[in-house]
N, C-alpha and C positions, 0 to 999 in steps of 0.2 A: 393183552387186555388194556394195557395203559395206550398202547399205540392207537387203539379203537376209540377210546374216550379222546386222546388228545386229537384225534382227526375229525371229531364232530364239530361242525360250525355252529357255535352259539350266538353268532351276532345277528340273525334274524330274530330272536328271542327278545321281546320288550319287556321291560321291567314295569312293574305296576306303579302307577302315580299316586303318591299320599291323597290326591284330591279324590281319587276314584272310590275310596273307602267310605263305607257307610258311616254316618257320624254315631249311630249307638254303638257300633263294632268298635269305633275308634276309642269312644269313650271308656268301654269296658277294658279295652286293651292298655290304655293309658292308666287309669286308676289301678288295675292289677300289677302293671310293672312298675309304677311308682310305689305303691304298697309293699311289694317283694323288695325293691331296692332298700327302702326305709326299713323293713325287718332285718334284713341282710346287714347293713350297715350298722345299725343298732346293736345287734349281736354282735358283730366284730369288735364294734367300740367298747361295749361292755365287758367281754372277755379280755380284752386289752387291758383296760382301766382296773378291773377288778384282780386279775392275775399279777400285774406288774407294779401296781401303785397303790391302789387302796383295798381295804379289807373292811367288810360288814356294811353298818347301816349308811356309813358315810358315802361309801359307793352308789349306793341306791338314791339317796339324796341328791346327789351330784347329778346323776343320770337322769333323775327326774326333772330337776332344772334344765338342765341343757335340752332334754327333749321338748320339755314345754315353750321353753324360749324359742328352739327352732322351728316347731309348728307354729308357733304366733307370729314368728317372723317372716315365714314363708306364706302364710296365708294372708299377713297384711300386704306383703309384696305383690302378691298375685290380685289382691284385691283393688289398689289403688293403681295398678298399671294395666290390668286387663279387662277387669269388670267395670271399674268407674273411669279409668283412664284412656288414653288414645290408643295405646299397643295392640288391643284387641283387633282393631281394623286392618293389622297387618299379617294377621295368621290366615292360614289357607282357610276356603269357605267351610269344610266340614268341622273344622276347629271352631270356628264362630258360630256354626248351629248347636255346638254342644256348649259354648259359652254363654250363648242366649238362653239356652234351655236353662241351664244351670242359674242365670240371673233370673229368669222367671220363676224359678222356685224359691228363691233367696228373698225376693223381695217381701212375699207377704211375711216372712219370719223377722226380716230386720225392720220391717216398719216403713220401707220406703213410700208405700202407697198412701200412708197414714200423714207423711211428712210432706206431702206435695205441696209446693208453693202456690198461690194464687197469682193468676197470670196478670201482666200489668196491660193497662191500656193499648201501648205499643204492640206488644205481642199479639192481642186480640186483633187489632188493625192489620198486622202483616200477615196472619192467618186469614182474615177475610180477603185481602187482596190476592192472596194466592188459590182461591178458590175459583172453580170454573164458572162460568156464566149461569148455567142451571142452579148451582148451588148457591150462588150469591143472591139470585132472585128468591130463592126458597127461603134463605137466612132472613133477607131485606123485608119479606112478606109475613114472616114469623115475628120479628122485632117490632114492625110499624104496623101492626094491627090495632085497631080501633076499638076499645072496649065497648 
């Protein structure tokens, strides 16, 4: 039986690419995997600290502080580097779709839409100069209307 398995030619099989995954499925798998890993490591750490070094309420207080600091630190790192920063452009396309979807969901909660700054004259002129000729005529006609 082992001879038959070793005789199979598996070189013609292609491995699936991470770019071919659906972003929704990818998001579910990533979130599930990270939650499982976090809970597993948290349980191991809790068991180790309680059994070997601390007893009682101090172990719970210490683990609570460590968990909160870890979650806040991780959230801050991800937010500054991938949501606001430039590292999000380096991710595969399906990760970028998940990131943009999450950003759209977070913006109303975080109030980014409310804190939008007013554009400067230079920004408006750059935007107008980048318009097509049809759009530029339409903008000029709406601005230059005589009452």
